[in-house]
N, C-alpha and C positions, 0 to 999 in steps of 0.2 A: 433694352426695353423697346416695345413696340410703340410706334408713333401714336396710335390712338390712345394708348394708356398714358403716354408722356403728355399728350395734349390735355388729357383729362386731369392729370396732376397739375398742369399749368393753370387750368381753369379753377382749381381749388385754392390757389395761392394768392388771394386778394388781387387778382388780375382780371382785366376785361376778358370776355369769352374769346378763346382762340377759334379761328376758322377751322372747321373739321376737315376740310378738303386740302389743307395746306401740306406741302411736302417738307417745308423747312420753317422753323419758327424759333424766335428767341424772346426772352423776357427783356424788357428795357423800360427805363424811366426817362422822361424829358429832361434834357440838361438844364440844370438850375444855375450853375455857376457862371460868372462872367469870364469869358475866354479871351485871352490876349495872345496875339502872334508877335514874336520877337525876332530881331535879327541876331546874327552871331555875337554881337556885343551886348546882347540882352536888353536892347532898346526896343520899346514897344513900337510895332509898325502898324498894328491894326487891332481893333476890337472885333471879334468874330461874332456874327449873329448866331444866336441860339435857335433860331427858327429852323425847324425840321432836323434838329440835332437830338439824338437819343443816346443815353449811356446803356451799353449792353450789359446784361446781367446773366446769371445762370439760373436754371439750367437752359441749355439750348437743345432743341430736338430736330432731328432730320430723319427722313425716310432712309433706311439702311442703304439701299442701292445707290442713292444720290450721294451719301457720304463716302461710300466706297469709291465711287467714280471721282469725286472731288480729291480725295487723297491720292488716287492713282495718277491724277493730272496736275498735282500740286506744283511741280517744278522746284526751283531753288529759292525763290523769293520768300522772305519771311512772312509769316502770318501771325495775327494777334488772336484769332479764334477760329473755330470750325466754320462759323457763318461766312467768314471772309473767303474761304475755299469754295463755298457754294456760290457766292457772288461772282467769283472768277469764272464759274461755269456759265454765267449768264442767267442763272435760275433765281426766281424771286425768293427772298427770305422775309417772312411775315413777322412784324413787331407785335408782340403781345404786351400791352401796357401793364405794368405791375407797380406795386407799392414801393416807395423809396426805402421801406423797411427791409426789403429783400436785400440781403448782404451777398455780394459777389464773392465767391470762393476762388482762391487760386491755388493751384498745386503745381509744383515744379515738374516739368516733363524731362525724364531721363532716358 
């Protein structure tokens, strides 16, 4: 899918308008849950601030050449999503705020 078309689709999904010049964008919602950090004994060590935390959703859209470069340079470290690969390149990934009704889909990679 071309980035312009993908950004247009994002814009129609109860989201804030995406920037048209971005090369990488993801849907996300502000974190609502209370987050706790725990030690190995499962004792709470900290309540994590939600400030500036976003829950990534799908779809995620990237300029093709940027995504190809990110996968070519991915290395062996595990990643949770394509946006993390773009982050590792030092490139900005724009958050497009979306409705909490957007359900993140997961599909096993084989």
